[in-house]
N, C-alpha and C positions, 0 to 999 in steps of 0.2 A: 119332517118339514125345516126349513132352511133355519139357520142361527142367524144367518145375514140376509139383507133383501138380495133376490134375484131380479134382476134389472131387463125390463124391456127394450125394446129401441126406444118407444114411447117415454119412459121415463127415465133412461138412463141419462148420467152426464152429457153434456151435447160433444165433448170429444170423444165418447163413447160409441155413440150412434152410429158412426160411418162402419166402423168395424163390425159391431152387431148385424147391421145391416148385408153386408159382406158375408159374414159369415154364415146366417139365417139362408141366404141365396146359396153360398155353396154346398152348406149341409141338406138344405131341406125345411131344417127346425133350426130353433136356436139351443143349443147345449147350453145346460144350465150351469156348468164349468165357467160359461161368457157372460151371463148373465152375473154370477157372484163376481167376476174379475173387474166387470165394468163399474164395480162401485169404486174401483181407485183405476182410472180410464190409464195411468202409466202403467200399473200390473196387466191390465189387458195388452195394450201393446207391446209390452215385454215380452208375454207368452206369444204372442202372434208372431212376433218378429223374431225371439230365440226357435219358436218352431219351422219359421221358414229357413232360418239360416241350419236347422239341423238337418233340415231335409236335403242339402246340400254335401254332406258329410259324403268320405268315403264309405262308409257301413250303408250296405245295401237295406232297401227296406224291411226284410224282413228281421236281420239285424239290428236296426234303430227300434222297431216294434220288441224285441225282446229285451232291449234296454229298458221302455218304457213299461212293458210288464211286469218284469221283473222289480223294477226300482218302485212300482206301484203297489204290487203284492208285499213287498219289505215295509213300506210306508204306512201299508193299511187303508189305501185310497180304494175302496170300492168302486166307486165313481170313474176312475180313472183305468182301472182293471177292465171295468165293463167298455168304457170308451175304446181303448187299444186293442181288446178282445174283437170287436165290432170291427175295426180297421184290418186286423190280423186276418180275417176271414171275408170280409169283402172286397176291400183293396188289394190285399197282398195273397188273399187263397192259402193260405196256411192250414195246414193237417190239424185237426181236431188233438192228435195226439201230443203233436209240439204244444199247441197251446194250452193245452191241460196242464201238462209239465210246468210251461212259464209260471201259470197261475197259481201252481202249487209248488213253486220255489224246487222244483224236482228235475233230474236228467231227463231229456226226450230221446229220441231217435235221432238227433240231429247233432252231431258232434261240433260243428260250428256255431250254431246257437247255443248250444249247451257252454263251450268257452266264452261266448258275450255274455251269458245270464252268469255265469261263475264270476268273471273278470267285475261284472257291474255288481255282485254283492260283496266282492272285495273291495271296490272303490267305495262304497255306502260304509261297509263295515268299518273300515280304516279311516276313512274320510279323505281318501286319496292317498293315504300312504302305506299303498301294499306293499306285500313282500316281494323280493325278489323273486321268488320262485311264483309267484301268483301272475308278476308281469310275463315272466320266460314263459309260463305256461299258457298264456294268450298269445305270445309273438310265435310260440312253437305252434299255435293253430292256425298261422296262417295270416295272423294280422301285424300291421305294422305300427312304430311310433303313433300315425297321427291317429289312426284308428282308435289306439288306448285314450290319446285325448278327447276323440267324438265320443267316446264312452262316456268320459267323465261332463261333456257337453252335455250329452243326453239325460245325465244322470241330474244336471243342473236344470235343463228343463222340466224334468219328472218332478223335481223336489218344489221348483215354484207352484205348478198344478196341483200334486198331491198335497202338499202342505196349507195350500188356499182352501180346497174340497175339505181336507180334514178340519181346519178351521171353520168354514162356514157350512159344512152339514146338507149341500143341496140332494135334493131328491133325484133319483136317476129318472133321466128322460125316458118317457115309453118305448121311443127308440133304441134305448138301450136296454131295457129292460130285458130280453132275450139273453144277455149276457153276464147279468148279474152275478156278482163275486161276492161271497161271505166270510173270505177269509182261506190261506192257505192251507192252516189246519181242518177246516170243516171240509174242504174239496180232498184234501189227500183223505183224511176217514170215509170219505163214501166211495 
């Protein structure tokens, strides 16, 4: 059970209602993350605005999802790991081996996505103050300085939704149940 109310279109603050309506129409359901964020319409707006900006990044969709899944796993946000796993499978068609590696904070078969995941880990671990070698490794993998900053952008987006979910503890929507995540340590042991 959620520690904070999960708002619906009907009981959300007036400023959040149009955003929730659009999200429900876009997704076919209202993700509980958005119902949670609707308690603070500015938080909902920030999440949706930053998501739209992040979608314009030079990182491709798979690389952006690598950032999101990696950050969510590090932050212990099962809701976001599940949500981004669904996106990885349904919208990007990522291979299960790749997704499992990202969810488990492990190396997968795609060197480029491994580089993104490792750089994401470094950004989070060092609060952006990555070692010269970590930045050099990321650049050597074929990325540029813009992509390095876009990883920081993705981590910022992830932090907003991961921490909000960790605070509110919303239940996983039934639509996301097939992608449930119980933690990197649990998945790695299975």
